[in-house]
C-alpha positions in Angstrom: 9.8 17.0 16.5 9.8 13.4 17.4 11.4 11.2 14.8 9.6 8.3 13.2 10.4 5.3 15.5 11.5 3.0 12.7 11.3 2.9 9.0 8.9 0.4 7.3 7.8 -0.8 3.9 4.4 -2.4 3.9 3.8 -2.6 0.2 6.1 -5.1 -1.5 5.3 -7.7 -4.2 6.7 -11.1 -5.2 6.2 -13.2 -8.3 2.7 -14.2 -7.1 1.7 -10.8 -8.4 1.4 -11.2 -12.1 3.1 -7.8 -12.8 6.3 -8.9 -11.0 9.2 -10.8 -12.7 9.0 -14.6 -12.3 12.2 -14.7 -10.3 11.2 -12.3 -7.6 10.5 -14.0 -4.3 10.5 -12.9 -0.6 14.2 -13.9 -0.5 14.9 -11.2 -3.1 14.2 -8.4 -0.6 15.3 -9.7 2.8 19.1 -9.2 2.2 18.4 -5.6 1.3 16.4 -4.6 4.4 19.4 -3.6 6.6 21.1 -1.5 4.0 17.7 0.2 3.4 17.4 1.0 7.1 14.1 -0.9 7.4 12.9 -2.3 10.7 9.7 -3.9 9.3 8.8 -5.4 6.0 5.2 -6.2 4.8 4.4 -8.3 1.7 1.2 -7.4 -0.2 0.7 -9.3 -3.4 -2.4 -8.6 -5.4 -5.5 -10.3 -4.2 -7.1 -11.2 -7.5 -10.7 -11.8 -8.4 -11.4 -15.3 -9.7 -11.9 -14.1 -13.2 -8.3 -12.7 -13.3 -6.9 -16.0 -12.1 -8.9 -17.9 -14.7 -7.3 -15.8 -17.4 -4.0 -17.1 -16.2 -5.2 -20.7 -16.3 -5.7 -20.9 -12.5 -9.2 -22.3 -12.5 -9.1 -24.5 -9.4 -8.0 -22.0 -6.8 -9.6 -18.9 -5.1 -7.9 -15.6 -4.8 -7.3 -16.0 -1.1 -5.9 -19.5 -1.5 -3.5 -18.2 -4.2 -2.4 -15.3 -2.0 -1.8 -17.7 0.9 1.0 -19.4 -1.1 3.2 -16.5 0.0 2.4 -17.3 3.7 3.8 -20.7 3.1 6.9 -19.2 1.5 7.4 -16.8 4.4 7.3 -19.5 6.9 10.8 -20.6 5.8 12.2 -17.2 7.0 10.4 -17.2 10.4 13.7 -17.7 12.4 16.2 -16.1 10.0 14.7 -12.9 8.6 16.8 -9.8 9.3 13.6 -7.8 10.2 10.1 -8.8 11.4 7.8 -9.6 8.5 4.1 -9.0 8.1 1.8 -10.9 5.7 -0.8 -8.6 4.0 -2.5 -8.3 0.6 -3.4 -5.7 -1.9 -7.2 -5.8 -2.4 -8.6 -5.1 -5.9 -11.7 -2.9 -5.7 -13.2 -1.9 -9.0 -15.9 0.7 -9.6 -19.4 -0.7 -8.9 -18.0 -4.1 -8.1 -17.3 -5.9 -4.8 -13.7 -6.2 -3.5 -11.6 -9.2 -4.2 -11.3 -10.0 -0.5 -14.4 -11.0 1.4 -14.8 -9.7 4.9 -14.9 -13.2 6.3 -11.5 -14.0 4.7 -9.7 -10.9 6.0 -8.5 -12.6 9.2 -6.1 -14.6 7.1 -3.9 -11.5 6.8 -2.1 -9.3 9.3 -3.4 -6.2 7.5 -4.8 -5.3 4.1 -4.2 -2.4 1.6 -7.0 -1.4 -0.7 -6.0 -0.5 -4.3 -8.4 2.4 -5.0 -6.8 3.5 -8.2 -6.2 0.4 -10.4 -8.3 2.0 -13.1 -6.1 2.0 -16.2 -4.3 -1.1 -15.0 -7.4 -3.1 -15.6 -9.1 -1.3 -18.5 -11.5 -4.2 -19.1 -13.1 -3.4 -15.7 -13.9 0.1 -16.8 -15.0 -0.5 -20.4 -18.4 1.0 -19.8 -17.1 4.2 -18.3 -15.9 7.3 -20.2 -12.4 8.1 -19.0 -11.3 10.0 -22.1 -10.4 13.3 -20.4 -8.4 14.3 -17.3 -11.6 15.6 -15.7 -13.4 12.4 -16.1 -10.5 10.2 -14.9 -9.9 12.6 -11.9 -13.5 12.2 -10.8 -13.1 8.4 -11.0 -9.9 8.5 -9.0 -11.7 10.5 -6.3 -14.8 8.3 -6.3 -12.6 5.2 -5.9 -10.8 6.7 -3.0 -14.1 7.4 -1.2 -15.3 3.9 -1.9 -12.1 2.5 -0.5 -12.5 4.5 2.7 -16.0 3.1 3.1 -14.8 -0.5 2.8 -14.6 -2.1 6.3 -12.4 -5.1 7.3 -11.8 -6.6 10.8 -8.0 -6.1 10.4 -5.9 -3.0 10.1 -6.6 -1.4 6.7 -4.7 1.1 4.6 -5.1 2.7 1.2 -2.2 2.2 -1.1 -1.0 4.8 -3.7 -3.9 7.2 -2.7 -5.3 9.4 -5.5 -2.6 8.2 -7.9 -3.8 8.0 -11.5 -1.5 5.1 -12.4 -0.5 4.9 -16.1 -2.3 8.1 -17.0 -0.6 10.5 -19.4 -2.3 13.3 -17.5 -1.0 12.5 -14.1 0.3 16.1 -13.3 -3.0 17.6 -14.5 -5.2 15.2 -12.6 -3.3 15.4 -9.3 -2.9 19.2 -9.4 -6.6 19.6 -10.4 -7.8 18.0 -7.1 -9.0 21.0 -5.2 -8.0 21.7 -1.6 -11.6 21.1 -0.5 -11.7 17.8 -2.3 -8.5 16.7 -0.6 -9.9 17.7 2.7 -13.1 15.8 2.1 -11.2 12.7 1.1 -8.7 12.7 3.9 -11.2 13.6 6.6 -13.1 10.5 5.6 -10.0 8.4 5.6 -9.2 9.6 9.1 -12.7 8.9 10.3 -12.7 5.4 8.8 -9.2 4.7 10.3 -7.6 4.1 6.9 -3.8 4.5 6.8 -2.5 6.6 4.0 0.5 5.3 2.1 3.6 7.4 1.6 4.1 5.8 -1.8 6.7 5.6 -4.6 4.6 8.0 -6.7 6.4 10.8 -4.8 9.6 10.2 -6.8 8.3 8.6 -10.1 8.2 10.5 -13.3 4.5 11.2 -13.6 4.7 14.7 -12.0 7.5 17.3 -11.9 10.1 16.7 -9.2 12.1 19.2 -7.2 15.9 19.3 -6.5 15.6 16.4 -4.1 13.8 14.3 -6.6 10.4 14.5 -4.9 7.1 15.6 -6.3 5.6 18.8 -4.8 2.2 17.6 -6.1 2.3 14.6 -3.9 3.8 16.5 -1.0 0.8 18.8 -1.2 -1.5 15.7 -1.0 0.4 14.2 2.0 0.3 17.6 3.8 -3.5 17.7 3.4 -3.7 14.1 4.8 -1.7 15.1 7.8 -3.8 18.2 8.4 -6.9 16.0 8.4 -5.5 13.7 11.1 -4.6 10.7 8.9 -2.2 8.0 9.9 0.6 6.9 7.6 2.7 4.0 6.5 5.5 3.6 3.8 5.1 1.6 0.6 7.7 1.2 -2.1 5.3 -0.8 -4.2 8.5 -2.7 -5.3 8.0 -5.5 -7.8 11.7 -6.2 -8.1 15.0 -5.5 -6.3 15.8 -2.4 -8.4 12.6 -0.7 -7.3 13.4 -1.5 -3.6 17.1 -0.8 -3.3 17.9 2.9 -2.6 14.3 4.1 -2.6 13.4 4.3 1.1 15.4 7.3 1.8 13.2 9.3 -0.6 10.0 8.0 1.1 11.4 8.9 4.5 12.5 12.4 3.3 9.0 13.0 2.0 7.6 12.3 5.4 10.1 14.6 7.0 9.3 17.4 4.7 5.6 17.1 5.4 6.3 17.0 9.1 5.0 13.5 9.7 6.2 12.3 13.1 5.9 9.3 15.4 2.5 10.4 16.4 1.3 10.3 12.8 2.2 6.8 12.1 -0.3 3.9 11.7 -1.1 2.3 15.0 -0.1 -1.0 13.4 3.4 0.3 13.5 3.4 1.6 17.1 6.5 0.5 18.8 4.4 -0.3 21.8 2.6 -2.9 19.7 5.5 -4.0 17.6 6.8 -6.6 17.7 4.1 -7.5 20.2 0.9 -9.2 19.0 -2.0 -6.9 18.1 -3.8 -8.2 21.2 -1.1 -6.5 23.3 0.6 -9.6 24.5 4.3 -9.6 25.3 6.8 -8.7 22.7 8.9 -11.3 20.8 12.6 -10.8 20.6 13.0 -12.9 17.5 11.5 -11.9 14.1 8.0 -13.0 14.1 4.7 -12.3 12.3 1.8 -10.9 14.1 -0.3 -14.0 13.5 0.5 -17.5 14.5 -0.3 -19.7 11.5 
């Protein structure tokens, strides 16, 4: 079995995400990358709809312009970062509503992750939908995953925390209740639409039972189904602070090993033949550098 060429984390938040502590910046994570064994770090703050910014008193800025503040911050680390850095975003995409990132703005980012399961995180967006039972919430989680797969951007696109019913008290029941045929349908579509599947922190969080290694068999089943359908993968700690970043990546990597994910299964964005080259295939850069020239 070929080993994964290098370990990555493409789902990390700073204080520009409202759910992160105010003192968390890009500099919070950079000193930890080497001890975590990372070779690539990607930042993906939430890309908010205008209405969510307005609730925070940010009435004179668009979601994209707000997200681009991180790009300015990352510029300070262009020559000193211990690992190459990518600049992405986490796109909000609520049921029966358009995504927070317009297609014409996607080129501002190296890549995007679509948040398909921010359902209970934003209850006001789902006030007209009955999500009062595990069965109803499970259907919404699956529907949202399918909608995320159908969303097309002109930059590499992945799905973060796939089929993960965040904040649900029925997480075990919902995840285990997704049938094999439903998993196959979801992940065949993801493979067809070239959506990378995230090996996410849900595999070790407390929403489902965990085995002796601290990993959830429920999510290993899901990742196995994605691999069987030909999906590509990336890693995402979804860290919002240092404690959620430090010491976590070995569990993500171990989950990939147990599922049998190899170098051939990793997202082409991470292909060592393209990294740290530009996406257009031009010569590699020996210094840490982002994919885009800003």
